[in-house]
C-alpha positions, -999 to 999 in steps of 0.1 A, spaced: 209 136 116 233 165 123 246 168 159 247 202 175 283 215 177 275 240 204 295 229 235 278 225 269 295 255 284 273 255 316 284 219 324 320 228 316 322 258 340 302 240 367 326 210 368 356 232 368 344 254 396 332 224 416 366 207 414 385 238 424 362 245 454 365 209 466 403 210 464 405 242 483 381 229 510 401 197 513 434 215 517 418 239 542 407 210 563 443 196 564 456 230 575 430 234 602 435 201 618 465 179 611 457 142 608 464 119 637 493 95 635 487 61 619 481 32 643 506 4 644 506 -23 617 482 -52 623 512 -74 629 519 -55 661 506 -69 694 470 -58 699 445 -70 725 420 -81 698 392 -90 722 392 -56 738 397 -39 704 368 -56 687 344 -49 716 354 -13 716 347 -7 679 313 -25 678 291 -23 657 316 -15 629 327 -51 632 303 -74 650 314 -100 675 294 -128 691 297 -135 728 286 -169 742 292 -170 779 327 -158 785 339 -167 750 345 -138 725 347 -146 688 372 -124 671 376 -121 633 412 -132 623 430 -104 606 449 -104 573 466 -78 551 443 -57 529 466 -53 499 436 -63 477 458 -75 448 476 -42 445 510 -55 454 538 -36 471 558 -8 456 567 -19 420 561 -56 424 546 -77 396 509 -71 406 516 -34 410 531 -32 375 502 -52 361 477 -27 375 498 3 364 500 -9 328 463 -18 329 450 16 340 472 34 315 462 12 285 425 15 293 425 51 305 445 70 279 424 59 249 392 68 266 405 102 277 419 111 243 395 95 217 367 76 235 340 91 212 359 78 182 368 42 192 332 30 190 331 -7 198 365 -5 216 349 21 239 319 0 247 342 -30 252 364 -10 276 333 2 295 319 -33 301 354 -47 308 361 -20 334 327 -25 350 333 -62 352 368 -57 366 355 -34 394 328 -59 403 351 -89 404 378 -70 424 354 -57 450 336 -90 453 368 -110 460 382 -84 484 350 -84 505 346 -121 507 381 -136 511 392 -149 545 421 -136 565 445 -158 546 431 -144 514 445 -148 479 479 -137 467 481 -104 450 492 -119 417 462 -143 417 437 -115 425 452 -93 398 450 -121 372 414 -129 381 405 -93 378 422 -91 344 403 -122 333 370 -105 342 381 -75 321 388 -98 291 353 -114 293 336 -80 296 357 -64 268 349 -92 243 312 -88 252 314 -51 246 328 -57 211 298 -76 200 265 -62 187 245 -70 219 270 -52 240 266 -18 223 237 -4 244 249 -19 277 283 -4 270 269 30 263 249 29 295 279 18 314 299 47 301 275 71 317 273 51 350 311 46 353 317 82 343 295 95 371 310 70 395 345 81 387 337 117 394 318 108 426 347 87 439 371 116 435 348 140 452 343 115 482 380 108 484 392 144 485 388 148 522 404 127 550 381 101 563 358 105 532 336 134 523 310 125 550 317 109 583 288 84 580 301 57 556 269 47 539 260 84 531 291 85 509 276 57 488 244 77 485 265 105 470 281 80 446 247 67 436 236 103 428 266 108 406 260 75 388 223 84 382 234 118 367 259 100 344 232 76 333 207 104 327 233 123 306 237 93 283 199 88 280 190 124 274 219 136 253 238 106 241 268 124 225 273 148 255 269 119 279 295 97 261 319 126 257 317 134 294 317 98 305 348 88 285 367 119 296 357 112 333 367 75 332 399 82 312 411 110 335 404 89 366 425 60 353 453 82 341 453 100 375 454 66 393 484 56 372 502 88 380 494 84 417 507 48 417 540 60 404 543 88 429 526 75 460 527 38 453 501 20 474 497 48 499 476 72 478 446 65 455 453 28 458 446 28 495 418 53 491 400 29 468 405 0 492 392 22 520 361 30 500 353 -4 485 368 -29 510 348 -35 542 359 -71 547 359 -78 585 393 -96 580 408 -64 567 395 -41 594 428 -34 612 448 -29 580 422 -6 563 394 8 584 412 11 617 442 27 599 420 55 586 422 74 554 444 105 554 454 114 518 486 133 512 485 167 496 499 152 464 470 127 461 445 155 468 460 176 440 459 147 416 423 140 425 412 176 421 432 182 389 418 150 373 383 164 378 392 198 365 405 184 331 373 165 324 356 194 305 388 201 286 391 165 275 354 162 266 355 195 246 387 185 228 371 152 217 340 171 206 360 194 184 383 168 169 359 139 164 327 155 150 311 123 137 285 103 156 294 74 180 293 47 153 311 34 122 303 48 88 295 13 76 267 11 101 247 36 80 252 15 49 241 -16 68 208 1 78 216 12 113 194 43 110 183 49 145 217 51 163 226 83 181 191 99 176 187 128 199 155 131 220 128 149 202 139 140 166 111 132 142 111 102 120 105 124 90 138 141 97 158 110 92 174 106 58 175 72 44 209 61 29 211 58 -8 203 23 -20 231 4 -36 227 -6 -73 229 -43 -80 256 -57 -103 231 -64 -130 218 -28 -129 254 -15 -132 260 -37 -162 228 -26 -179 237 11 -173 272 6 -186 262 -10 -219 230 9 -223 226 27 -257 205 55 -242 
């Protein structure tokens, strides 16, 4: 079935205008009120018992008589390393190798794209789960990075197989919406909304929109999702080079890590992005329509291999509202015996 070549101009303009407005508002908030200085590092002497009582209920303490239970504190590097250490280089190479193909040719890579989607989703879940459950001693950055890469490998292989096709397509929409929502939430200091849980409701809304796009208009949803995921990962790589672990790296830890043992190093420090990080976040949202439209014009074929049609995959990439009578069956292959008969036939 032919796919409409008319671009979704309304979505393109809306995303561009939204990203520009958010970037202007974020910069205006920085000019209106300069951020407060960062608190001392957790290694500095702090009266923890007083501190934890004062910040309740962000981190809960239990008091039995005169005894106060305080959560021991550790560093919240979350596997990201320091500067250009080995874990930091692993993550930098990882986000580049996964983000660039999705941003440039996600609609063309077929099973590689579904593998990347499931692999990235698995990596995010593994990384967030470990960061929120480890103790104050935690795991070394290299171990956490390797474990996260292992989760990606398992998910990537699953996405390459036949049963991973539809889960991969759905995850493209969900992760695409999540990547846009994360950038919107992280544009302002202290997150978009002061109440932490409300920011996650915003993220849930973006994920639902991304999923709906894939379900209602598969090609448009895949184009937008691949462009969104790819631009986010490439932007993260650029920010890691410029801002190291102070920019988007810390922003992601601030958003996803609510481990009580990392409170002083993450939550209490607060999130105050630099102007460079805000520009990278806003620009990466603005290029999503351009990347999606570029893939749409360059790769006009459906999201499948040509051999799928020959193998009888007739119902892939069917747009909603298509009639069964409109589907054209592929020509049947002649058997070898029929070819021999036709070749030596006297008629």
